[in-house]
C-alpha angles and dihedrals in degrees: 000000000000128000110212132235116189124168146179108200089339146359122329122154116232117202137180146249152356127214087209122100111300120241134199090254128054115268118253117282093247091058092047092048092052091048092051088059088053091052091049090052090052088052092052089051089048091238091146096152091056092046091050092053092052092047092047091051089054093049091052096046120113092239095053095093089056091065121092119271093248092053091048089049089050094053091052091044091056090046088055090050092050093048090047092054089048090056095247098131100168092051091046093053091050091053091045091051090053090050091051090047089056091055106270108180106157095125093165092063096033094055096049105030108121089198087076096048093103088061102045097096094048113109091225090054093053090054092050090045091058092053094049092047092052089054103036113025086113097175089051091049091047090049090053091056099035099109124092130181143111113350146131094299136109124263110262109257124234107271118228128213125200114240117247092239092067106123095241092050092047088053092049092049092050100040093048094036090230093172088065092042093053094043127202100279130111118314097257091050090054091049092052093044090058091050091050090049094055091048090052095047099059138021122231121252112172093193098051123121115246110248117224130267095040103211131122099256095047093044092051092047094049092050091049096046097041096034088229139135133236135215126261093263091061093044089053089048091056093048093045092053092045089055092048090049089055093050098259120135106235144156139206107240125203110205111201139189127235092253105079090196091058107102091195103100126137131226123209138160132252121201130189116240114207091191093055096030092226146090116265130215113235125174113187093181093062096025086235148135134164133243133190093248091263095073099266110132116232137225123235090253090054092049090052092049093048092049087057098043099034091239121159109298120166124185114223117259116261096029107162146157111231089332095315111120113247123227110235091217093051093047093048091051091048092052092045086059092048103043097071092097125022125199131187134175113253090229124042109206144136112284093004092142091064098048116119091228120041133167126208135181125207126206108216131182120238096248094074120107111265111290132184117259085251121045125225092274093053095256121140122253118212136174096196112104094176091061094038092054097034120147108271 
């Protein structure tokens, strides 16, 4: 069985079905999330026939076509798993074929899911496996585009960082009492404390609309007043501005997949550590960072390299999505998908996301098809990681 991850500018978990009356529109996320737990319980109790009936009812409902393609693929994938466990191989392959036809690309689950073991020697399965691998072997895709170097790109510009005595940053530091939040401990401890604080202040909602203006104080106030969540881009914005307010050089970082039509990217924050003389990976959405297995925190570039090489890569303890513990393997696969292209704003400043004029630069590998030095949105394209990740 597959647990689903569906996102719009970040992580948001999509889940399945309701045994209530079907409607022409998808049921609300809370209802779907609760129902997904029910399906998982049926799986644990080995009630695969009952689970299959509920899934089939969902697939036949009028509102099913209104769901996203990945969610529809996921329903059929779970139907295939249930039929496989029930010994109905032909039926299982048909469901699996439908899932693949709807765009299934979760190679990490597909390749290791024991529910599909009864099908793995079937010729039809091998054909479908090849399609899913070509779409979703994210480490393999990342490995193909791992190399940087001279190419037809622009030089990376000098990045700028707003000083902590800027009035807006001073206000943020005072209103949110960030000195107390960060504490007086070692630098890395203060950096992590600020990341934990952002995660605790707001919940993640990958499908939420960005409230204007997009700055930390307004985002925090909107979430408090409306009891709502925000997407990963806004969570990274809050953390980035909190770091700037505390005098840290930091950037909002958009991590993107190879498929430019895939809306499922992820936005995190990178912050410069003077003590370690390097950039650090910080993800406020998942309350997560990476270490080398010996306790040394890693930069985004190091995480990317270790995903490719299989080097030591340990997810921080307590990583979670809205309180739900995150699987290190799932998260690594997700970030392998989303570290093919990396984009940062040229200037890191309070309220930058709401400025009328903004400049971004994207670090691309050399294996991409030829691109103009500027992308369609006017952002710069570079192939120079040393300049992109230069010391601030």
